[in-house]
C-alpha positions in Angstrom: -62.0 38.3 -41.0 -59.7 36.3 -38.8 -60.8 34.7 -35.6 -60.0 37.2 -32.8 -59.1 34.3 -30.5 -55.9 33.6 -32.6 -52.6 35.2 -31.3 -52.1 38.4 -33.3 -49.4 41.1 -33.4 -50.3 44.6 -34.6 -47.5 46.8 -35.9 -48.1 50.4 -34.7 -45.9 53.4 -35.3 -45.5 55.8 -32.3 -46.2 59.4 -33.3 -43.1 60.6 -31.4 -40.5 58.1 -32.7 -40.4 57.3 -36.5 -37.5 54.9 -36.0 -39.5 52.5 -33.8 -42.5 50.3 -34.3 -44.3 48.7 -31.4 -45.8 45.3 -31.8 -49.0 44.9 -29.7 -50.2 41.4 -28.9 -53.7 40.2 -28.4 -55.4 36.8 -28.1 -58.9 35.7 -27.2 -60.2 39.2 -27.6 -57.8 40.7 -25.0 -56.8 44.3 -24.9 -53.6 44.7 -27.1 -50.5 45.0 -25.0 -47.0 46.0 -26.1 -44.9 42.9 -26.6 -42.0 43.7 -29.0 -40.3 46.8 -30.5 -38.8 47.1 -33.9 -35.9 49.5 -33.9 -34.1 51.0 -36.9 -30.8 52.8 -37.4 -30.9 56.6 -37.3 -30.4 57.5 -41.0 -28.4 60.6 -40.0 -25.6 58.5 -38.5 -22.6 57.8 -40.7 -22.7 54.1 -40.1 -26.3 54.0 -41.4 -25.4 55.0 -45.0 -26.1 52.5 -47.7 -27.5 50.0 -45.2 -30.8 48.6 -44.0 -30.7 47.6 -40.4 -33.5 46.6 -38.1 -33.7 44.8 -34.7 -36.5 43.2 -32.8 -36.3 43.7 -29.0 -38.4 43.7 -25.9 -41.0 46.5 -25.8 -40.3 47.4 -22.1 -36.6 46.7 -21.9 -34.7 48.7 -24.6 -31.4 46.9 -24.1 -32.9 43.4 -24.8 -32.5 42.5 -28.5 -33.8 39.1 -29.7 -32.8 39.3 -33.4 -31.3 41.6 -36.0 -31.2 42.0 -39.8 -28.5 43.9 -41.7 -28.5 44.3 -45.5 -25.8 46.0 -47.4 -26.8 46.0 -51.0 -24.7 46.3 -54.1 -25.2 49.2 -56.5 -25.5 49.4 -60.2 -25.7 52.2 -62.7 -29.2 52.4 -64.3 -29.5 52.3 -68.1 -31.2 55.5 -69.4 -32.7 56.3 -72.7 -31.5 59.2 -74.8 -34.4 61.3 -73.7 -33.6 60.6 -70.0 -30.0 61.4 -70.5 -30.9 64.8 -72.1 -33.3 65.4 -69.2 -30.3 64.9 -66.8 -28.2 67.4 -68.9 -25.8 64.6 -69.6 -25.0 64.0 -66.0 -24.5 60.4 -64.9 -27.5 58.9 -63.1 -27.2 58.0 -59.5 -26.5 54.3 -58.8 -29.4 52.3 -57.5 -29.3 49.6 -54.8 -29.9 46.0 -56.0 -32.4 44.2 -53.8 -30.7 41.0 -52.6 -32.2 37.6 -53.3 -31.9 36.7 -49.6 -31.2 38.1 -46.1 -30.2 36.7 -42.8 -32.1 36.9 -39.5 -29.5 36.8 -36.7 -31.1 35.3 -33.6 -29.5 35.6 -30.1 -29.4 33.3 -27.1 -28.8 30.8 -28.6 -27.0 32.5 -31.5 -28.0 31.3 -35.0 -28.7 32.6 -38.5 -31.9 31.9 -40.4 -31.5 32.6 -44.1 -34.7 33.9 -45.8 -34.5 33.3 -49.6 -36.8 35.0 -52.0 -38.2 33.3 -55.1 -40.3 34.8 -58.0 -42.6 33.1 -60.4 -42.7 34.8 -63.7 -45.7 32.7 -64.8 -48.0 33.3 -61.8 -46.5 36.6 -60.8 -46.3 35.5 -57.1 -43.4 35.8 -54.8 -42.4 33.5 -52.0 -39.8 33.6 -49.3 -38.3 30.3 -47.8 -36.5 29.7 -44.6 -35.6 26.8 -42.3 -35.7 26.4 -38.5 -33.7 23.7 -36.7 -36.0 21.0 -35.2 -33.8 21.0 -32.1 -32.2 24.2 -30.9 -31.2 23.7 -27.2 -28.5 21.3 -25.9 -29.9 18.3 -24.0 -29.0 18.7 -20.2 -26.3 16.2 -19.3 -23.8 15.6 -16.5 -21.3 14.3 -19.0 -18.3 16.6 -19.7 -18.1 15.1 -23.2 -21.7 16.2 -23.9 -21.0 19.7 -22.7 -18.0 20.0 -25.1 -20.1 19.1 -28.1 -21.4 21.7 -30.5 -24.9 23.1 -30.0 -27.6 21.5 -32.2 -27.9 24.7 -34.3 -24.3 24.4 -35.4 -24.9 20.8 -36.7 -25.2 21.1 -40.5 -26.9 17.7 -40.8 -29.4 18.3 -38.0 -33.1 18.0 -39.1 -34.7 21.3 -40.0 -38.3 22.3 -40.6 -39.0 24.2 -43.8 -41.3 27.2 -44.1 -42.4 29.5 -46.8 -44.1 32.9 -46.9 -46.3 33.1 -50.0 -48.0 36.2 -51.5 -51.7 35.7 -52.0 -51.6 37.1 -55.5 -49.5 39.3 -57.8 -51.5 42.4 -56.8 -51.8 41.6 -53.1 -49.3 42.4 -50.3 -50.9 39.9 -47.9 -49.0 36.7 -47.3 -49.5 33.3 -45.7 -46.6 31.3 -44.1 -46.7 27.6 -44.5 -44.7 24.7 -43.1 -43.7 22.9 -46.2 -41.6 19.9 -45.1 -38.2 18.9 -43.6 -34.6 19.2 -44.5 -31.9 16.7 -43.3 -28.3 17.3 -44.4 -29.5 19.4 -47.3 -32.0 16.8 -48.6 -35.5 18.2 -48.6 -38.6 16.2 -48.1 -41.8 18.1 -49.2 -45.0 17.7 -47.3 -48.5 19.1 -47.8 -48.5 22.8 -46.8 -49.7 23.6 -43.3 -50.7 27.2 -42.5 -48.6 28.7 -39.7 -49.1 32.4 -39.9 -50.9 35.1 -41.9 -49.6 38.6 -42.7 -52.1 41.3 -43.4 -50.9 44.5 -45.1 -52.6 47.7 -44.5 -52.5 51.0 -42.6 -52.0 48.8 -39.5 -50.4 45.6 -40.7 -50.4 42.5 -38.6 -49.1 39.0 -38.2 -51.5 36.3 -36.9 -50.2 33.0 -35.7 -52.4 30.1 -36.7 -52.2 28.4 -33.3 -54.4 25.3 -34.2 -51.6 24.0 -36.5 -48.6 24.7 -34.2 -48.9 21.3 -32.5 -47.9 19.8 -35.9 -44.8 22.0 -36.1 -42.0 20.1 -34.5 -39.8 23.1 -33.7 -38.3 23.1 -30.2 -37.6 26.9 -30.1 -41.2 28.3 -30.5 -40.0 31.7 -29.4 -37.3 31.7 -32.0 -39.9 30.8 -34.7 -42.2 33.6 -33.6 -39.3 36.1 -33.8 -38.3 34.9 -37.3 -42.0 35.2 -38.4 -42.4 38.7 -37.1 -39.0 40.2 -38.0 -38.9 38.3 -41.4 -42.4 39.6 -42.3 -41.3 43.2 -41.6 -38.1 42.9 -43.7 -40.1 41.4 -46.6 -42.6 44.2 -46.4 -40.0 47.0 -46.4 -37.5 45.6 -48.8 -39.6 43.4 -51.2 -43.2 44.4 -51.1 -42.8 48.1 -50.8 -39.2 48.7 -52.0 -37.8 52.2 -51.7 -34.4 53.8 -52.1 -34.8 55.3 -48.7 -34.9 51.8 -47.1 -31.1 51.7 -47.6 -30.4 55.2 -46.4 -28.7 56.1 -49.7 -27.2 59.6 -49.6 -28.2 62.2 -52.2 -24.6 62.7 -53.2 -23.6 59.8 -55.6 -19.9 60.2 -54.8 -20.7 58.8 -51.3 -21.9 55.5 -52.7 -19.1 52.9 -52.8 
């Protein structure tokens, strides 16, 4: 059992709103308080068809959105056996969505995209999901007009980035641990010993616990942005990769509506 003193977010589904999930925060044994809200597209809306869309916002201010993820999968026709074709009376099977190898977390204020890439080990049967966070996110205050006209640090492709990886604990477990794995400068990666950053526990009430003792070793300026990527990224991984479902992409029952 994890130390109750560690910062932990519990994902709880309100009984009156299936499209929303409230993230309750607790630390040092405090009473859980609503911190964030996950919001999903209404599947009955035309713009929701064949898409997975989710946003992380403020729990108390509905108009405040911190980050979003939008996934529009490609579709392929499944290959059926002769028996399955007869069972369908010769009718063509419905196309199925192809789960993408990566997705983008769109952060706001400052705007930046964090790409989460999935990897699968056929030998160990484990899956991992890598992403990078810029070491410096905010522009250094300056009275110089030249400095003000320069691009933000997040737009600099050669700026140092810190590498992270979510790893499944085993082939049969949906629990994950997020590690800081090294640095990336201009695309050149420098691996370092894994440092535990967060833990995801899957269950009836899943949760993300931030391993605070190690955060002082994580040289990321935007700690709030890192927290948001951890929370939203973990939820997308859960819904799309750990517990995949055709319903996740709001696929209509009529195959003629699938592009």
